[in-house]
N, C-alpha and C positions, 0 to 999 in steps of 0.2 A: 695894574688894574686886575689882572687875573688872580694875583695873590690875594687881593682884597675880596674878590668874589668867593674864592675858596675859604677865606677866613669867615665870611658871612655865612657860608654853608655849614661850617664846623661849629659856629657859635649861634645857632638858631635861637637859643635861649635868650640871646642878647639882640640879635639882628631883627627878629620879628617885632618885639616891643619897640625897638628903635624906629622901624619903618612905620609902625602904627602911630607913634608920636609925631613923626615927620609928616605923615598924611594929615593928621589932625591940625597941625600948625599951618601947613600949606593951604588946606581947605578953609581955614578961618580967615585967611588974608587975601586969597587969590581966587579968580574965576576957575572953576574946575569942570565945567560941563564938557570941555573938550576931551577929558579923560575917558568918557563913555565910548569914544571912538577907538580907544586903545585897548579895550577889554579883550577883543578877539586876538590881536597880536600878542598881548601878554599871556593869554590862555595858551596859544600855540607854544610860546617860549617856555611856559610852565610844564606842559604835558608832553610835547614831542621828545625832548631830551631824555625824560625818564623812560620812554618806551624803547629807546635804542638799546639799552642794557638789559631789557627784559627778554631773556632767552626762552622763547616759546617751545623750543625743542625739549625742555625739561619735562613737559607734559607727557612725552612719549616714554619716559623712563619709568620703570617699575617703582611704585612707592607704597606708602602705608594708606590704604583706602579708608580704614577706620579713622585714622587721624584726620584725613581730608574731609570726611563726611561730618565728623563731630565739629570740626572747625567751622565749616559752612553752616551747620545747624545753629551754632552760636551766632554767627554773623547775620543770618537771614531769617531767623525765627526769634531768638532771644533778644538780640540788640535792638532791632526795630521797635519791638514792643516796649522795651525799657526807655528808648529814646523818646517815643511818643508819649509814654506815661509821665516821664519827667518834664517834658515840654508842657503838657497840660497841667501838671501840678504847679509849675512856676509861672507859666505864661498863658493861662487859659484865655485871656482877652487879647493876646497878640498872636494871631495865627501864623504870621510869617516867621516869628522866632521859633514857634513850634515846628514849622516846616524846616527851619534851619537845623534844629536838633535831630529831627527825623532824617534829614538828608545826610547829616554827619554819621548817624548810626547805620545808615543803609549802604555806605560805600566803604568796605573794609580793605585793608592791606594796601601798602604802598612800597616804594623803595626802602623806606625806613623799616618795614617788616623784615626784609632781608638783612639790612645793616645791623639792627639791634639783635637779631637772632645770631648773627656772626659775632658781635661783641660779647654776647653771653654764652658763646660756645655751644649753640644749639644746632639743630639739623637744618643746614642751609638749603639743601636740595628740596626738602619738603616745604620750606618757607617760600622758595621760588614758585613751586606749584600752587601754594595757597594764594600767592600774590596774583598769579595769572588767572586762576579760577575765580578768585574774589572780584577781580577787576571786570571780567566778562559777565559773571552772574549779576554783579552790582549794577552794571550798565544796562542790562536787560530788564532786571526786576525793579529798579528804582522808580521808573515812571509809573509802573503798575501799583507799587506800594504807595507812592505819593497820591495817586488817584483814589485808591481805596481809603487811606487814612485821612486825607485832607480834602477830598473832592466835594464834600458837603459844606466846607467852610469857605473855600476860595476856589476860583477857577483854575484848574490844572490843565494846561495846554498839552495834552498827551502827545499829539503828533509833533508839536514843536520840541518837546523834551527829547523824544526819540531822534529827531533831526539834529538837535544840538549835541546829543551823546555821540551820534555818528560823526559829527564834526570834531568834537573835542576828545573822543576816546578812540574810536575804531580807525579813523583816517590817520591820526598820529601813530597808532599802533602799527598799521600797515607800513607807513613811512619809516617808522623806527626799525621794523624788521628788515626792510629793504636796505636802509642805511647800514645796519649792522652787517648784513651779508656782503654788501659792496666793500666795506672797509676790510673785512676779513679776507675777501677774495683778492683784494689788491695788496694788502699788507701782511696777511697771515694772522692766525689766532694769537700767537705769542705777542706780536707787536701791538695788536688790538688791546690785549689785556694790560700791557705795560704802558702804552702811550695814550690810547684813546678812551678806554673805558672810564677812567677817572675824570675825564673832561666834561662828561654830560651831566652828572648830578649837580655841579655848581651852576650850570646854565638853567636847569630846572628851578633851583633855589632862587635865582635871579628873577624868574617869572613869578614865583610865589610872592617874593617881596614886593615886586611891582604891583601885583594884584591886591596885596594887603594895603599898600600905600594908597592905591586907587579907591578901594572900598572905604577906608577911613577918611580920605579927603572928601569923597562924595557925601559922607554922613557926618562930617565934622561939625556943622552948625547944630545939629540935633544933639550930638554927644556933648559939645561944649556948653550947651544950655542946661544939660543935666548929666554931669560926669558919673553919677552913681549908676547910670545904666550899665557901665562896664562891670562894676562889682556885681550887679544883679545878674549879669550874664555869666560871670565867672563861677558863681556858687553851684548852679545846676550842672555845669560842665564838670566840675570837680566831682560831684556826686556820680555823674555818668561814668567817669573813668574809674572811680573807686569800685563801683558795682562791677564794671567790666573786668578789671584786674582781679577782683576777689573771686568771681564766678569762674573765670578762665583758669585761675591758679588752682582752685579746688578740683575742677574737672581734670586738669592736666596732671596733677599729682596722683589722683586716684586711678587714672587709666593708662598713663604712658610713662616710659623711662624719661630720664632727665632731658636728653637732647630733643626728643619729640615733644616733650612738655614745653620746653622753651619755644619751639617753633609754633605750637598751638597758641601759647600766650600772646606772642607778638603777631601771630596771624589773626588774632581776634581783637586785640586792644589798639593796634595801630590803624587808625581810620585813614582813608584816602581823601584827606582834606583838600588836596589840590584839585581833584575831580569835582568834589562837592562845591568848592569855590567857583570853579569854571561854570558849572551848571547854574548855580545861583545867579551869577552875573550875566550869563548869556541868555538864560530863559526868562527870568523874572524882571529884567530891566530895572525900572525905578525901585521896585520893592526888593530887588536883588541885593542892594547895598545893605539893607536891614538883615537879610539872611546871611550875607557875607560877613557881617560884623561878628556874629556868634561863632562862625567858622574860623575867622581870624584869631579870635581869643582861644579857640580850641587848639590851635597850633601851639600856643604857649603851654597849655596844660599837658598836651600830649608829649611834647619834647621833654618837659620836666619829668613827667611820670616814667617815660621810657628810660631816661638816664638814671633815675634813682632805682628803678627796678633792676637794671643791670648790676648796680653796686651790691644789691642784696639778694641776687639770684641764688647764690650758693647757700645762704642762710634759709631762704624760703623753700627751695627745692631739694636741698641737701647736696653734699659734695659728690 
C-alpha cells in the first residue's frame, strides 16, 4: 500500500486525472452527499503532512532580499490581477469560477516549489524561504483580496474565511513544527532526514487525491451532462500558466543568476493548490465544488508545466 501511495505521488500527471475520472464515475452511480462530512478530515490529511517538512528556521538565515521581494511582488500584485482578468475574460457570468481562478492565483508556493527548484538545480534555501513567506502572506491577504475583487458579486464571508484559514493553515503549521521538533529530538536530524522526511509528502498527496475525488464526485452530474465544461476550464488555466511562466522567466533572466532565477520562477509559478482547494471546500460549501473543479484541473496543468520546464531549463536560462 505504501509503495502504491508513493507511486501516486511521483506520477501526479497520471494519478490526478485518474482520481478525477473515478470521482465522476462514482458520483454518477452512487449517493455522494456523505462525502461532504469528509472534507475536513481530507483537508487535514492534505495540509498537515506538508507542514512537517517546512523548516521555518530557514527564515532566520541571511538571504537575497531583492529576490524575495520581487518574488512576492509577482505573487501578490501581478498574479492576482492576471487571475482576475482571465477569470472575467472567460467566465464573466460565472462568479464562482472567477473566484476559483483568483484563489488559485492568490496562493503561491507549495512543497512542489522546493522540489522543482531542486530538480532544476536552483537555490533551494531561497525556495524554502519563498514557500514559507508565500504561505503566510497568502493566508493573511487572500480573504482581503477576495473581499475586494469579489465582494460586489457574491457574499464573501470574511470572518469565516479567516477562521477556516486558521483551521487549515496555521493550526496544521504549528502542529507540523511541533511534530518535526519532536521527531528530531527523539531520533536526531540525520535519522529524520533519512527515514521520516520522505514519508510525509506521499500522505499529503493522498489527501489531495481524496479531495479531488470528492470534488468531482459531488459535481459529477453537472459535468456528465456537459463534458465540455472541463475543456472550457482547461483553456484559461493554460493561458494563466503561460503568462506566469513567461513573465517570471523574463524577470528572472534579467535580474538574477541562474540558481536564483530558477528559485524565482518556481516560487511564482507553483501555486499552492492544496490550500486553495481546502479553502474552497471548507468555506463555500455547496458552491465550493464548482470552485474546486477548476483548482483540480489546475493540478494537471501545473504538474505538466513544471515537469516540462525542468527539461528545458538549461536551454531557457543558459548552462
